[in-house]
C-alpha positions as CSV (number, residue, x, y, z in Angstrom):
1,M,2.7,61.4,44.4
2,P,3.1,64.1,41.8
3,W,6.5,65.2,43.2
4,F,8.0,61.7,43.4
5,P,9.6,61.9,39.9
6,V,11.6,64.9,41.1
7,W,12.0,64.1,44.8
8,Q,10.9,61.1,46.8
9,P,10.9,61.8,50.6
10,R,12.6,59.4,53.0
11,G,10.2,57.3,54.9
12,T,8.0,56.7,51.8
13,G,7.8,54.2,49.0
14,V,5.9,53.6,45.8
15,L,4.5,50.1,45.9
16,T,3.7,48.3,42.7
17,T,1.2,45.4,42.9
18,R,-0.6,43.5,40.2
19,G,-4.4,44.0,40.1
20,R,-6.1,40.9,41.4
21,K,-8.8,41.0,38.7
22,S,-7.3,43.1,35.9
23,G,-3.6,41.9,36.1
24,V,-2.5,45.5,35.5
25,A,0.4,47.0,37.5
26,R,-0.9,49.4,40.2
27,H,1.3,52.1,41.8
28,T,0.5,53.2,45.3
29,P,2.4,55.7,47.6
30,V,3.0,54.1,51.0
31,K,4.7,54.9,54.3
32,A,7.7,52.6,54.2
33,A,10.8,52.1,56.4
34,R,13.7,50.1,55.2
35,D,15.6,47.8,57.6
36,G,18.4,46.0,55.8
37,D,17.0,43.5,53.3
38,R,13.4,44.2,54.3
39,A,11.0,47.0,54.3
40,F,8.1,47.6,56.7
41,L,4.9,49.3,55.6
42,V,1.5,49.7,57.0
43,S,-1.9,49.6,55.3
44,I,-3.6,52.6,56.9
45,G,-6.9,51.5,55.4
46,G,-6.4,48.1,57.0
47,K,-7.3,44.9,55.1
48,Q,-9.9,46.8,53.1
49,A,-7.3,48.9,51.1
50,Q,-7.3,47.9,47.5
51,W,-3.5,47.6,47.3
52,Y,-3.6,45.2,50.3
53,R,-6.2,43.1,48.6
54,N,-4.1,43.0,45.5
55,L,-1.0,42.1,47.5
56,R,-2.9,39.2,49.2
57,A,-3.8,37.8,45.7
58,D,-0.1,38.0,44.5
59,S,2.6,38.7,47.1
60,R,5.2,39.5,44.5
61,V,5.7,43.3,44.5
62,R,8.0,46.0,43.5
63,L,8.9,48.8,45.9
64,Q,10.6,52.0,45.0
65,L,12.6,53.4,47.9
66,P,14.8,56.5,48.2
67,S,18.5,56.2,49.3
68,E,18.7,56.2,53.1
69,N,21.3,55.6,55.8
70,G,23.8,54.1,53.4
71,W,21.2,51.8,51.7
72,P,20.9,52.4,48.0
73,G,17.7,53.6,46.6
74,G,15.9,52.3,43.5
75,V,13.2,49.8,42.6
76,F,13.4,46.5,44.5
77,E,11.5,43.3,43.8
78,G,10.2,41.5,46.9
79,I,7.8,39.2,48.5
80,A,5.2,40.7,50.9
81,R,4.1,38.8,54.0
82,E,2.5,39.2,57.4
83,L,4.6,40.0,60.4
84,R,5.8,36.7,62.0
85,D,5.9,37.4,65.7
86,D,6.0,40.0,68.5
87,N,9.7,40.7,68.0
88,E,9.2,41.5,64.3
89,R,6.2,43.6,65.2
90,A,8.3,45.6,67.7
91,E,11.0,46.1,64.9
92,A,8.3,47.3,62.5
93,Y,6.9,49.6,65.2
94,A,10.3,51.1,65.8
95,A,11.0,51.6,62.1
96,L,7.6,53.0,61.2
97,C,6.7,55.0,64.3
98,E,9.8,56.2,66.0
99,R,11.8,57.5,63.0
100,V,10.8,61.1,62.0
101,Y,11.8,62.5,58.7
102,P,11.6,66.1,57.3
103,F,8.6,65.1,55.1
104,D,6.7,63.9,58.2
105,W,6.4,67.5,59.5
106,V,4.5,68.5,56.3
107,E,2.5,65.3,56.4
108,N,1.5,66.1,60.0
109,L,0.1,69.4,58.9
110,A,-2.5,67.6,56.8
111,H,-3.6,65.2,59.5
112,R,-3.4,67.1,62.8
113,R,-4.3,70.5,64.1
114,G,-1.7,73.0,65.1
115,L,1.9,73.1,64.5
116,P,3.7,69.8,64.2
117,T,5.8,68.5,67.0
118,R,7.9,65.3,67.2
119,A,5.3,63.9,69.7
120,K,2.4,64.6,67.4
121,I,4.2,63.0,64.5
122,V,5.0,59.8,66.5
123,E,1.4,59.7,67.7
124,L,0.1,60.0,64.2
125,H,2.3,57.1,63.0
126,R,1.4,55.1,66.1
127,S,-2.3,55.4,65.3
128,W,-1.7,54.3,61.7
129,F,0.3,51.3,63.0
130,V,-2.3,50.3,65.6
131,C,-5.4,50.9,63.5
132,G,-3.9,49.8,60.2
133,H,-2.3,46.6,59.2
134,P,1.6,46.4,59.2
135,L,3.4,44.2,56.7
136,V,6.9,43.4,55.8
137,I,8.5,43.0,52.3
138,E,11.5,40.8,51.9
139,L,13.6,42.8,49.4
140,G,15.9,41.5,46.7
141,A,19.7,42.0,47.3
142,A,20.0,44.8,44.8
143,P,17.7,47.2,43.1
144,V,16.4,46.0,39.7
145,S,16.4,49.6,38.5
146,R,17.5,53.0,39.7
147,Q,14.7,54.6,37.6
148,R,12.4,56.9,39.4
149,W,8.6,56.7,39.4
150,P,6.6,56.0,37.3
151,F,8.3,52.7,36.8
152,V,6.2,50.4,34.7
153,P,7.9,47.0,34.7
154,R,7.9,45.0,31.5
155,N,8.0,41.6,33.0
156,F,6.1,42.2,36.2
């Protein structure tokens, strides 16, 4: 996350949840894919990840996304929820696993042996999707801020 103030790669997001015990805003880098007025993400650590547990206690979140495919970037307020059905799960799979961004090639170097290939990147994302816990965030219509990370909301 140290480079996000300068450059946030496509296919990533900074999720802000409220601590379930402390009430303090917590920022977490996540793999995120925007699809219109919603964003898909996956908890690679499954339901044991602390940010997922915070999200379950309070589903109101903020998600910072870069500009992508004509969608404006910025910090969006939203409501996180579980995937509703198999159709939505298939949409999440396509958004998270089949899209390959330039940063994914670097990311793959840290997680797989050898030189990255598109097939290796898709397989890595597929394993995170299958072994992790995919979610969807219903985004607000417009960003609440265009400010870059770290965004510490006053009224969140």
